C-alpha positions, 0 to 999 in steps of 0.5 A, spaced: 414 427 636 420 421 636 419 417 642 424 412 645 421 406 648 423 399 651 419 393 649 419 388 655 415 381 657 413 378 663 411 371 661 408 373 654 404 379 657 408 384 653 409 392 654 412 398 651 416 401 657 417 409 656 422 413 660 418 419 662 423 421 667 428 424 662 423 425 656 418 429 656 412 425 654 404 426 654 400 421 650 393 421 648 388 416 647 390 415 640 397 415 640 397 409 646 392 406 641 398 407 635 403 404 640 399 398 642 397 396 634 401 390 632 400 392 625 401 399 625 405 401 631 409 397 636 404 392 638 403 390 646 398 389 651 400 395 655 404 401 655 408 403 661 410 410 663 416 411 668 415 418 671 418 422 677 414 421 683 409 426 685 410 426 692 416 424 697 416 416 699 416 413 692 422 412 688 418 413 681 411 413 679 408 408 674 402 409 669 399 404 665 395 404 659 391 398 655 392 397 648 385 401 647 388 407 650 384 407 657 388 408 663 388 402 668 390 402 676 395 396 676 399 391 672 402 385 676 407 383 670 408 390 668 410 392 675 416 387 674 418 389 668 418 396 670 422 394 676 427 391 671 427 397 667 429 402 672 435 398 674 437 396 668 437 403 665 441 406 671 435 410 674 435 405 681 442 402 683 438 398 689 435 392 689 428 394 693 424 400 690 417 403 691 413 406 685 407 410 686 401 407 682 393 409 681 392 403 686 397 405 691 405 404 693 408 398 690 414 395 693 419 391 688 424 387 690 430 384 684 432 377 686 439 374 685 436 369 681 433 374 676 426 373 678 422 380 680 418 379 687 413 384 688 408 386 694 402 387 691 398 389 697 392 387 701 386 384 696 380 388 697 374 384 698 369 389 700 364 390 694 363 397 693 371 398 693 372 393 688 367 396 685 362 390 684 354 391 685 352 386 691 348 387 697 354 385 702 361 381 702 361 374 700 366 368 698 362 367 691 356 371 688 351 369 682 352 373 676 346 373 671 350 373 664 345 373 658 340 368 662 346 363 664 348 363 671 355 364 673 358 363 680 364 368 681 369 371 686 370 378 686 377 381 688 381 387 687 388 387 687 388 395 685 384 393 679 377 389 679 377 381 678 372 376 677 374 369 678 371 363 675 372 356 677 372 351 671 374 344 671 379 345 665 382 351 662 383 348 656 375 348 655 373 354 658 369 359 654 374 365 655 372 369 649 365 368 650 364 368 657 370 373 658 367 379 654 360 378 657 363 378 664 368 384 663 362 389 661 357 386 666 353 392 669 355 389 676 362 392 675 361 399 673 369 400 671 369 393 667 373 387 670 378 382 668 376 375 668 380 369 670 378 362 669 381 358 674 382 350 674 385 347 681 390 342 680 392 341 687 392 346 693 399 348 691 398 349 683 392 352 679 392 353 671 389 360 669 387 364 663 385 371 663 381 375 659 383 382 661 379 389 661 380 393 654 385 388 652 382 381 651 385 374 653 393 375 654 398 370 655 399 372 663 396 377 668 400 378 674 394 381 678 389 376 675 394 370 678 394 374 685 386 374 685 385 367 683 389 365 689 386 369 694 379 367 691 381 360 692 384 360 698 378 364 701 374 358 698 378 353 702 381 350 696 388 353 696 395 353 700 398 359 702 404 358 696 401 357 690 404 356 683 400 359 677 401 356 670 398 361 665 399 360 657 405 364 658 409 361 663 409 360 671 408 365 677 409 364 684 403 367 689 404 367 696 398 369 701 398 368 708 391 370 709 387 376 710 391 382 713 397 380 709 400 382 703 400 378 696 407 377 694 408 375 687 414 372 684 416 372 676 420 373 670 421 380 667 425 380 660 427 386 655 426 384 648 428 390 644 429 397 644 427 402 639 424 409 637 418 411 634 414 417 631 408 418 634 
């Protein structure tokens, strides 16, 4: 099967975006792995499928597959790229879109300066819904990781996140600790792991070890989860600049009962066709 695709990136978090609206597309786990392979395929952190909506209300459906072939619920950098893709390809003429995801409907707004704003919905903090095994909800939890006690916050932004506060992201054991927490038995669906350094109430630095991918240059849902965790702990303001290795996102959250808004770039890199 020949597959047309668009390669896109948001702060270096890169994606293969596939039009499954005009193309008949059904990708197996092995095909997703091939597309994500940086030597034998195209290379990406995730594959994004734009599909027709399955019900009235949303404009389109949005599916996300990690480079290891596993389907996941949400991707903040990816949804910005999807919004840009739908408008640039002529699927949507309006600046405001709603897309259907496994985590619920997401609103996208294309801004005049080229940035893309996304309503990421309200964070989920109840452990059973994240999902995270705990006796009850808390701002922070102690996690035993190979005999080491690590303090984390647990948040879902449509996908599960563990947030670890560190003194310096440059010195954080992202690969070692990220891999261990990702597959920790208290997270039954595995988890994305963010390492957050607080610079000021309006700025943090963040590195993220993504579930099924490893460390990436940026993670939109991870940025949202980190700001939620920091704000609930009393460290952050309601508008925070999040500096990731790939660049900066702006996250706005007024507190519980409100949606988290994320603002950042989405860029087309190239287009092509591949045999899968």
